[in-house]
C-alpha positions in Angstrom: 24.7 -66.9 5.5 25.7 -63.2 5.8 25.5 -61.1 9.1 23.6 -58.8 7.3 21.0 -61.2 6.1 20.7 -62.8 9.4 19.8 -59.2 11.0 17.3 -58.9 8.2 15.5 -62.0 8.5 13.9 -61.3 12.1 11.8 -58.7 10.4 10.3 -61.4 8.3 6.7 -61.4 8.6 3.3 -63.2 6.9 1.6 -60.9 4.2 -1.9 -60.4 5.5 -4.7 -59.2 3.4 -6.2 -56.2 4.3 -9.2 -58.8 5.6 -7.2 -60.7 7.5 -6.0 -57.8 9.1 -9.7 -56.3 10.0 -10.9 -60.0 11.1 -7.9 -60.3 13.2 -8.9 -56.9 14.6 -12.3 -57.6 15.1 -12.4 -61.1 16.4 -9.1 -59.0 18.8 -11.9 -56.9 20.7 -14.7 -59.6 20.3 -12.8 -62.6 22.4 -11.3 -59.8 24.4 -15.2 -58.5 25.4 -13.8 -54.7 24.7 -17.1 -55.8 22.9 -20.0 -57.4 24.3 -23.0 -58.6 22.2 -25.4 -61.1 20.9 -23.1 -63.7 19.3 -25.4 -63.4 16.0 -24.3 -59.8 16.1 -20.7 -60.8 16.0 -21.3 -63.1 13.3 -22.1 -60.0 11.1 -20.2 -57.7 12.1 -17.6 -59.8 10.5 -19.1 -60.0 7.4 -20.8 -58.0 4.6 -24.4 -58.1 4.2 -24.0 -58.5 0.7 -21.1 -59.2 -2.3 -22.4 -58.5 -5.8 -20.0 -59.8 -8.4 -19.5 -59.5 -11.5 -17.9 -59.2 -15.2 -17.4 -56.0 -17.4 -16.8 -57.1 -21.0 -15.4 -54.6 -23.4 -13.0 -53.9 -26.3 -9.5 -53.0 -25.3 -7.3 -50.9 -27.2 -5.7 -54.3 -29.9 -9.5 -54.8 -30.8 -10.0 -58.0 -28.3 -12.3 -58.6 -25.7 -11.1 -58.7 -22.3 -13.3 -59.6 -19.3 -12.8 -57.4 -16.2 -13.7 -58.9 -13.0 -15.6 -56.1 -10.1 -17.1 -56.6 -7.2 -19.0 -54.4 -4.4 -19.5 -55.1 -1.0 -21.7 -53.6 1.9 -21.7 -53.2 5.3 -24.4 -52.8 7.4 -26.0 -49.5 6.9 -29.2 -49.3 4.9 -27.3 -46.8 3.1 -23.3 -47.3 2.6 -20.3 -44.9 1.2 -17.1 -45.8 0.0 -14.2 -45.8 -2.6 -14.2 -47.7 -5.4 -10.6 -48.9 -6.6 -9.1 -50.0 -9.9 -5.9 -52.2 -9.8 -4.9 -55.3 -11.8 -3.9 -57.5 -8.1 -7.6 -56.1 -7.0 -9.8 -59.3 -4.9 -12.3 -60.3 -3.0 -10.8 -60.3 0.1 -9.5 -56.8 -0.2 -13.0 -55.1 -0.6 -14.0 -57.0 1.7 -11.3 -55.8 4.3 -11.5 -52.4 3.0 -15.3 -52.6 3.6 -14.9 -53.2 7.1 -13.1 -50.6 7.2 -15.4 -48.1 6.3 -17.8 -49.6 8.4 -16.2 -48.9 11.0 -14.5 -45.3 9.5 -17.9 -44.2 8.7 -19.0 -45.2 12.4 -16.6 -43.2 14.2 -17.3 -40.4 11.9 -21.0 -40.3 12.8 -21.7 -40.0 9.3 -25.6 -39.2 8.7 -28.0 -38.9 6.0 -31.3 -37.8 5.9 -33.4 -39.4 2.8 -36.8 -39.4 2.4 -37.5 -37.4 5.8 -35.5 -40.1 7.7 -32.2 -39.8 9.4 -29.8 -42.8 8.2 -26.7 -43.8 9.7 -24.3 -44.8 6.9 -22.2 -48.3 6.9 -19.4 -49.4 4.9 -19.0 -49.8 0.9 -16.0 -50.2 -1.0 -15.7 -51.9 -4.5 -13.1 -52.7 -7.2 -12.5 -53.7 -10.7 -9.7 -55.4 -12.0 -8.1 -53.7 -14.2 -4.4 -52.2 -14.9 -4.7 -48.4 -15.4 -1.5 -48.3 -16.9 -1.7 -50.8 -19.5 -5.2 -49.2 -21.0 -6.0 -46.3 -23.2 -8.4 -43.8 -21.2 -11.2 -44.9 -23.6 -10.9 -48.8 -22.6 -11.3 -47.4 -18.6 -14.4 -44.7 -19.3 -16.1 -48.0 -21.3 -15.0 -50.2 -18.3 -16.4 -47.8 -15.7 -19.5 -46.8 -17.8 -19.8 -50.9 -18.1 -19.7 -50.8 -13.7 -22.5 -48.5 -13.7 -24.5 -51.6 -15.1 -23.4 -54.1 -12.5 -24.2 -52.0 -9.7 -27.2 -50.0 -11.2 -29.9 -52.0 -8.7 -27.8 -52.0 -5.8 -26.2 -48.1 -5.3 -27.5 -44.7 -5.8 -28.2 -41.7 -3.3 -31.0 -43.5 -1.0 -28.8 -47.1 -1.2 -24.8 -46.7 -1.7 -22.4 -44.0 -2.3 -19.6 -44.3 -4.3 -15.9 -42.5 -4.1 -12.9 -42.5 -5.7 -9.9 -45.1 -4.4 -6.5 -46.5 -6.1 -6.1 -45.2 -9.6 -9.5 -43.5 -9.6 -10.5 -40.0 -9.5 -13.0 -37.0 -10.4 -13.3 -38.3 -14.0 -14.4 -41.6 -13.4 -16.5 -40.3 -11.2 -18.1 -38.5 -13.8 -18.2 -41.2 -15.8 -20.1 -43.5 -13.0 -23.1 -40.9 -12.5 -23.3 -40.0 -16.5 -24.3 -43.8 -17.0 -26.1 -44.3 -13.8 -28.3 -41.4 -14.7 -28.6 -42.7 -18.1 -30.1 -46.0 -16.6 -32.3 -44.4 -14.0 -33.7 -41.8 -16.5 -32.7 -38.8 -13.8 -30.7 -37.0 -11.8 -29.2 -38.2 -8.6 -26.1 -36.2 -7.9 -25.3 -38.3 -4.7 -24.6 -41.1 -6.2 -21.4 -40.6 -5.9 -18.8 -38.3 -4.7 -15.2 -36.9 -5.8 -16.8 -35.7 -8.6 -14.9 -32.3 -10.2 -16.4 -29.1 -8.7 -18.1 -28.9 -12.2 -20.2 -31.8 -12.2 -21.5 -31.8 -8.7 -18.2 -31.8 -6.3 -17.4 -29.7 -3.0 -14.9 -27.7 -2.0 -12.7 -29.6 0.6 -12.4 -33.0 -0.8 -8.5 -32.8 -1.7 -7.7 -31.3 1.6 -10.0 -33.8 3.6 -7.8 -36.3 4.7 -4.8 -34.4 5.3 -7.0 -32.0 7.4 -8.7 -35.0 9.3 -5.3 -36.3 10.3 -4.3 -32.6 11.4 -7.0 -32.2 13.4 -6.8 -35.5 14.8 -2.7 -34.9 15.7 -3.6 -31.6 16.9 -6.1 -32.9 19.8 -3.2 -35.8 20.1 -0.9 -33.3 21.4 -3.0 -31.6 23.4 -4.1 -34.6 25.3 -0.4 -34.9 26.1 0.4 -31.9 27.0 3.2 -31.3 24.1 3.7 -27.8 22.8 6.7 -27.9 21.2 7.3 -28.0 17.6 8.4 -31.7 17.2 10.1 -32.9 13.9 8.1 -34.6 11.6 8.5 -37.2 8.5 5.6 -38.3 6.2 5.7 -41.7 3.8 3.9 -40.7 0.7 3.6 -37.1 -0.7 0.0 -37.1 -2.4 -2.7 -35.4 -1.4 -3.5 -37.6 2.4 0.2 -36.6 3.6 1.2 -33.0 1.5 -1.3 -31.0 3.4 -0.9 -31.9 6.7 2.8 -31.3 5.9 2.4 -27.8 4.7 0.2 -26.4 7.9 2.9 -28.1 10.3 5.3 -26.8 8.0 3.6 -23.0 8.2 3.7 -23.3 11.9 7.1 -24.2 11.9 7.6 -27.8 12.5 10.8 -29.1 11.1 9.2 -31.5 8.5 12.6 -34.0 8.4 11.7 -36.5 5.8 9.5 -37.8 2.9 9.1 -40.3 1.0 7.7 -41.6 -2.2 8.2 -44.8 -4.6 11.8 -42.8 -5.8 13.1 -43.2 -2.9 13.7 -41.2 0.9 14.5 -37.9 0.9 15.7 -36.2 4.6 17.3 -32.9 6.1 17.9 -33.3 9.9 17.4 -29.6 9.8 14.2 -29.1 8.0 13.6 -29.3 4.6 12.2 -26.5 2.4 8.5 -28.0 1.8 7.1 -25.9 -0.5 10.6 -26.9 -2.7 10.4 -30.3 -2.4 6.8 -30.1 -3.7 7.5 -27.8 -6.6 10.1 -30.4 -7.6 7.8 -33.7 -7.0 5.2 -31.4 -9.5 7.4 -30.8 -12.2 9.4 -33.9 -12.4 7.2 -36.3 -11.1 9.6 -38.0 -8.3 11.5 -36.7 -5.5 15.0 -38.9 -7.3 17.6 -36.2 -8.3 16.0 -33.2 -5.4 19.0 -31.6 -3.9 18.9 -28.8 -1.7 22.0 -27.5 0.5 24.7 -30.3 2.1 22.4 -31.5 4.9 19.7 -32.7 2.1 20.3 -36.5 1.2 17.9 -39.0 -0.9 18.3 -42.7 -0.5 16.3 -45.4 0.4 14.7 -47.3 3.5 18.4 -48.7 4.3 20.5 -45.4 3.9 21.3 -42.0 5.7 18.3 -40.6 4.2 16.2 -43.4 6.2 18.2 -42.8 9.5 17.6 -39.7 9.6 13.6 -40.2 9.1 14.7 -42.2 12.5 14.5 -39.2 14.2 11.1 -37.9 13.8 9.1 -37.4 16.6 5.7 -37.2 14.6 5.4 -39.7 11.9 2.7 -39.7 9.2 2.4 -42.3 7.1 0.1 -41.6 4.1 1.3 -43.9 1.4 0.3 -47.7 1.3 -0.8 -50.5 3.2 2.3 -52.2 5.0 4.9 -49.5 4.5 5.8 -49.4 8.1 7.4 -52.9 8.6 9.3 -54.1 11.3 12.5 -53.3 10.5 11.1 -49.3 10.1 8.9 -49.8 13.5 12.4 -51.6 15.3 14.3 -48.3 14.0 12.0 -45.3 15.3 13.2 -44.9 18.9 11.7 -41.1 18.9 8.0 -41.6 17.5 5.5 -40.5 19.8 2.3 -39.9 17.7 1.5 -42.0 14.3 -1.5 -40.4 12.6 -2.2 -43.4 9.6 -3.4 -41.4 6.8 -3.2 -44.6 4.2 -5.3 -48.2 4.7 -3.5 -49.9 7.3 -0.3 -48.6 7.0 1.5 -50.8 9.8 1.9 -54.7 9.5 0.9 -56.6 12.7 4.4 -56.8 13.3 5.3 -53.5 13.9 1.9 -52.6 15.5 3.2 -55.1 18.1 6.6 -52.9 18.5 5.6 -49.1 18.3 2.7 -50.5 21.1 5.3 -51.9 23.4 7.0 -48.7 22.6 3.9 -46.6 24.3 3.6 -45.2 20.7 0.0 -43.3 20.1 -0.6 -44.4 16.8 -3.9 -43.5 15.3 -5.8 -46.4 13.6 -6.5 -45.5 10.0 -10.2 -46.2 11.0 -10.5 -42.5 12.8 -7.0 -41.0 10.9 -8.1 -41.5 7.6 -11.8 -39.8 8.0 -11.5 -36.6 6.7 -12.1 -37.6 3.3 -15.2 -39.4 3.9 -16.9 -37.5 5.9 -16.5 -34.4 3.5 -18.0 -36.8 1.0 -20.6 -37.3 3.2 -21.3 -33.8 5.5 -20.2 -31.5 2.3 -20.6 -33.3 -1.4 -23.4 -36.0 -0.6 -25.7 -33.4 1.2 -24.6 -30.8 -1.4 -26.2 -33.2 -3.6 -29.4 -33.9 -1.4 -29.9 -30.5 -0.8 -28.8 -28.4 -3.7 -27.3 -25.8 -1.3 -23.5 -25.7 -2.0 -21.1 -25.6 0.9 -18.3 -23.2 1.2 -14.4 -24.4 2.0 -14.7 -22.5 5.4 -18.0 -24.5 6.4 -16.7 -27.9 5.3 -13.3 -27.0 7.1 -14.9 -26.7 10.4 -17.6 -29.4 9.8 -14.5 -31.6 9.5 -12.6 -29.8 12.5 -15.7 -30.8 14.7 -16.2 -34.3 13.2 -13.1 -35.3 14.3 -12.4 -33.3 17.2 -15.4 -35.7 18.3 -14.1 -39.0 16.9 -11.2 -38.2 19.3 -12.5 -37.8 22.0 -14.9 -40.7 21.7 -12.5 -43.0 21.2 -9.8 -41.5 23.6 -12.9 -42.1 26.6 -13.2 -45.2 25.6 -9.2 -45.8 26.0 -9.3 -44.3 29.3 -12.1 -46.1 30.6 -11.4 -49.2 29.4 -7.5 -48.8 30.0 -6.9 -50.4 26.8 -3.2 -50.3 25.6 -3.7 -49.4 22.2 -5.9 -46.6 20.2 -6.4 -49.0 17.5 -8.4 -51.3 20.0 -10.1 -48.6 21.3 -10.9 -46.9 18.0 -12.4 -50.6 16.8 -14.4 -51.3 19.9 -16.1 -48.0 20.0 -17.2 -48.4 16.5 -18.1 -51.8 16.5 -20.4 -51.4 20.5 -21.7 -48.6 18.7 -23.1 -50.4 15.4 -24.1 -53.8 17.5 -26.1 -51.6 20.2 -28.2 -50.6 16.8 -28.5 -53.8 15.4 -29.8 -55.4 18.2 -32.1 -52.3 18.3 -32.9 -52.6 14.6 -32.3 -56.0 13.2 -33.6 -59.0 12.7 -30.8 -60.8 13.9 -32.4 -64.5 12.7 -32.2 -63.3 9.2 -30.9 -64.2 6.4 -27.7 -62.3 6.1 -24.5 -62.1 3.8 -25.6 -63.0 0.8 -23.9 -63.1 -3.1 -25.1 -61.4 -5.3 -23.7 -62.9 -8.8 -24.4 -60.4 -11.9 -22.8 -62.2 -14.8 -21.2 -60.6 -17.5 -21.9 -56.9 -18.7 -20.5 -56.5 -22.7 -20.1 -52.9 -23.0 -19.8 -53.6 -27.3 -23.4 -54.8 -27.2 -24.7 -53.2 -24.4 -26.3 -56.3 -22.8 -25.3 -59.0 -20.5 -24.6 -62.0 -22.1 -24.3 -64.3 -19.2 
């Protein structure tokens, strides 16, 4: 075995599903008595209140029929909220894990809707369809989307559960959700999903929301630490969760020394011309081939481009799960602040390394909360009361909510003398939920049911099994 191979072997770690990660984190705060509650509540914190499962049968492009497995989970709330992803390898464990994260995120962002004159705390919802969107025409994706509404219809709606975009879903798909749902119900319900196009009940500010939530979290972190200098920054990913965040800091003179996408790493130790980089990405769809000045280099995570990225003091991992692994974490010698804009971008091993160095990692359950905050306080409320919010109003609300969320978690972190903000965010959210469960729920009632919906055949327009 080569010396280089042996060096990389020390960074190997088991691959955990999102469900395993969130369960491990929940168990951690319960076992360490960071959250103190009734054992019956502890079980409910680890389990969705219901899982909806079914299959959508659709005619694909070769004329044959194919069954697409699908799920939706609900955690804790009378009314839930969360995204739906389309991915060929989607599975129940992933959906359950993401739903657990949404439960915590919605609690941290203090999401409350007033429905039928009652103020209702919003719980966690998450869904998925096992479909490879790259392998099917738009017609197939539309058929599957409309079929999904027939699987979910009795269990969703503005007063039960609001859907939203996630991986490989967008405003167009949300529009199909809404139109099919309203066709089934026979009345208009614009708040049954969010992330819709502006001309179909969408709201201003949704595109920038995740970035801006992470931005306001970072600003509070810098204030608490007393940092006023313009620190070098980097990001993993260059989608909506990263680019508006970086643009805000670029406009203020912070050097953006590295960005990545699926094609590789782009870096410049003196700072990239970010608008030029974004224009290139928009034109070609990737960063590969970009060149601007002799100090700008492109490569992979073992290259000079990655080594420049290691000099960042603030890193925003805004791409996919597990993008910050033990190898990357071990080389981030200078980073001090890391707002996670993606879902759980740090592996468990990376979290341990960063924690040992005292890096302030803003866990994704809070730092990526801007999207759902705007979905609820902007679009869902707009759908319920019919009043359109201005972009300024929505941004101000997001700023207020993220600032309050940061300080709630920071106080919990300092009061309990915790070692990580991840423990503080999980602990604060679960303690609030647990306390409410103790007051409002019959803890001996059945919990955690699985609802099997069978197979909905889109072409036949009915359930066939």
